[in-house]
N, C-alpha and C positions, 0 to 999 in steps of 0.2 A: 651468383648462386650462394655465394657465403651470406648474404643478408638474409636469403630464404631459410637457410639452415637456422640462422640465429632466431628468426622470427617463428620458426616451428618449435625450437626448444622452450622459447618463452610461453608459446601458446599451451605445449603439453604441461609445463610447470604451472601455468594457471589453472589447468583442470586438475592437476593432482592436489593442489592447495585448496581447491575449491569444489569439495564432491558435488554440492548443488548445481554446478556450472551445467547450463542447458544449452547446448549448440544448435539452435534451431536451424542454423543456416548451412550446417556442413553436413555431407551426405555420410562421411565416416570420420573418424578419428584420424589425424594425420594427413587428411587431403589437403591439397593447397588452394582450394577454392576460396576460403574465407581469408585465407592469408594474402591472396592476390587482391582482394577488395581492400583490405586493411592497408595493406602496403602502398596503395595508389596515392592518397592523400599525403602519405608520408614522404613519398617521392616526390610530390609537387611542391610540399613545403621545403623540402631540402634546397631542390631547384631553385625556388624563389629566392631563399635566405642566401645562397651563394650568390646569385646575381645582384642583390642588393649590397653585399659586402665588397664584390669586387667593383661595383660602381663607386662606393663611398670610399675604398682605399684609392683609387685613381684620381678623384677630384681633391681631396683633402690636400696631397703635397703640393698640387697647382695653386690651390687657394692660399696655402701658407706662403708660397714662395712669392705670390704677388704680392700679399699683405707685408713680408719683410722688406720689400725693396723700399729704400728711402730717398731715392733721386726723384725729384718732380719734373719728369721729362715727358715729351709727347707719347712715347711709347708706352711708359707706365700709366700714365693717367687716362690715355685713350683719346686726347685733346689733339686739334690739329696743330702741326709743327711744320710749317712748309720749307723752312730752310734747314730743318733737322739739326738744330743747335742745342737742343735740349729745353728750349723754352717753349711753351703752348704760345701760339699765334696772339691770343686775345691778351697776353702780358708781355709779349717780346717787344722790346723798345727798337727793334730792327729786324722785321719780319722779313724782309726780303733778301737779306744778307745774314749768313751765319755768324754770331758773335755770341759764343757761349759765356764770356764774362760780362756780357751785358753793361759794359762801362758807358758811362754818360757824364762826361767831364764837366758839361756845362748845366747839366740838372735841367734841361729842357723836355725831358721825356723822350728824346729820340736819342739812340744810341749813336756813340762817336761814330761807328762805321757808317751810319745813314745820315749823319749831321750834314745839313747843307749851308746854314749860316753858322759860322764859328769864329767870327771876328770879335774881340772883346767889345763889348758895348751893344753888339747886334749878334748876339748867339742864340737867341730863341727862335726855332724853328717855326713856332706856331704865333709868334707876335707880328703884329701889322705896324712896323716902325713908321711908315710915311701915311698912314689912315687913307688908304686906297682900297680897303675891304680885300687884300690879299695878305696871307700870312708869308712870313719872310721865305720860307722854304719854297712856295710857289710863286714868288714875286721875282719877275726877270730884273727889276730895278727897284729895290727896297727903299730907295731915296728921291723917287720923283714923284710922289704923291702930293695930295694938297697940303700935308704938313710934313713937309721933308725934315728928316733929322741931319746930323753933321757929326763928323767925327770929333773927338775931344780936341781942345785947344792946344793941348801939348801931350803928343805921343812919345813915351820911352821914358827912361832910357832902355833901349832894346839893343843889345850887342854894343853898348856903350854909345849909342847915337841917340840924340834927342832931336824930333821934329816939331816945329811949333809955327803958328802964323800962315798956315796953308791957304792959299787962294788959288782956284783954277780958274783960268780966264778973268782974272780979277773979281771973282766970286766967291764962294764957300768951298768946301772940302769934298763936294759933290756937284758934278755936272753932267748933262745930257749932250752927246755929240754924235755926229753921223759917222758912218763907217770910213775910215782911212782920213777921218779930219784932223787937222793940227790943233792942238791946244797948249795954252801956257800953265806951267807950273811955278808959282812964286812960293819960297818958304824959307824959315829961319833954321838953321842947325847948330847943334851944341855937342861936344864930343869930349871925352878923357880916355884916349885909347892906352890903356895900362894893362890889359889881360896879356900881351905879348909885348913886353918893354922893348926889346931888341928887333921887333919887326918893322917893316916898312908896311904902313896901313893906308888903307883906301876906304872912304865912305861913299856909298852910291845908293841911288833912288831910282826906281823905274816901275813900269808895268809888270805885276807878276806874272811869270810864264809867258811873257811877250817881250823878250829883248828887241833892241838894245836897251839896257840901263845906262845911265850916267853918272859919272863922278861930281861929287862936290868938294872931296877932299882927297890929297895923295901926298903924303909925307913921310919921311924917314923917322928913324927911332929918336933921334933928337927933339922931336915934338911930342913923343909919348909921355904919356903920366901928367899930363896938362890940360887944364881947360880951355878949351879953345871954341869959337864960335863963327858964324858968318851966315850970309844969307845969298840965296841964289834965285836966278831966274832962267827956266830950262823949257825948250820947247820939245813936245812929244808928239807922236802920231798914233791916232786911236786904231785898234786893230779892224780888218775889214769885217770880222763875223758880228753880228748882234749878239750883245750879252752885256754882263757886268763885269767890269775888270777893276782890279785894286791896286793902288799904289804902295809900295813897301820901300824900306831902306835896308841896307846891308853893309856890314863890315869884311873885307877881304884883306889878306895878308900876300900880298904880290908887289912885284916892282913896278907894276903899272896897273891902271884901270881895265878890268875885262869886261866889255859891255854884256857878253852873254852869261854872266854869272848868274845863277838863279835866285830870285828873292823869294824865299819860302816862309820866312817867319811870319806867323800871324800876327804876333804881338807888336811887330813894327808898321802895322799897316795905318796909313794915316789920311788917306783919301780915296775916292773911286770914280770912276766914269761909267755912265750907261751908254752903251753904243746901239743906236736904233734909227 
């Protein structure tokens, strides 16, 4: 009712200020008939303005918050991010596994967490090293194609061990064998164990993740910090499961050779066999 009173006062003031005013639509001075008609669009306009203002007030902060976010993430950009690591699938170098750091140590375009081929010299997942039409990451035997590659002639020093002159079954540094088949490994070695001068040191080779490994060196501290070398011929047995298996070397500091010692150093890899 307050607004009706205000409108009535305004209406009366208008008549007093304008003696010639002709209120053709009103039945008598002070009635509310004309005021009601006049106030209808005013009320409608006010309601429309309030609605617009409320909508603007609600949307502006949300838009501002979205624009102020500097993180390039799947949630802020609206792109697909299947592993939820903050990198859109279209640019994620490991889209199947979360790797927020996106590290790619060998710069082959595939993140370290998803890398399949990581041997020095054979570390590009997309390269076809043996010319058989398959990229390394999809090739179960990346050395058995029409143009087979081979490992470097000299590998090392890795953990103070250098391996050279590798021959598998009197051939090169890669062969294909049947499951469970015995094969011969010939190689030359050179060492200078000085990282622990007082230790009893061993040098070992074998099939990575498939012991037993075999010793080529085991000596006390009197032989440490000296350039020593030799040659070996050893027989290994291929694993029963088909696949690619890598031969690596390892230094240990024990009083005896331990065949179960893991051969984990990728840099020490000097040969491989494909079991099929």
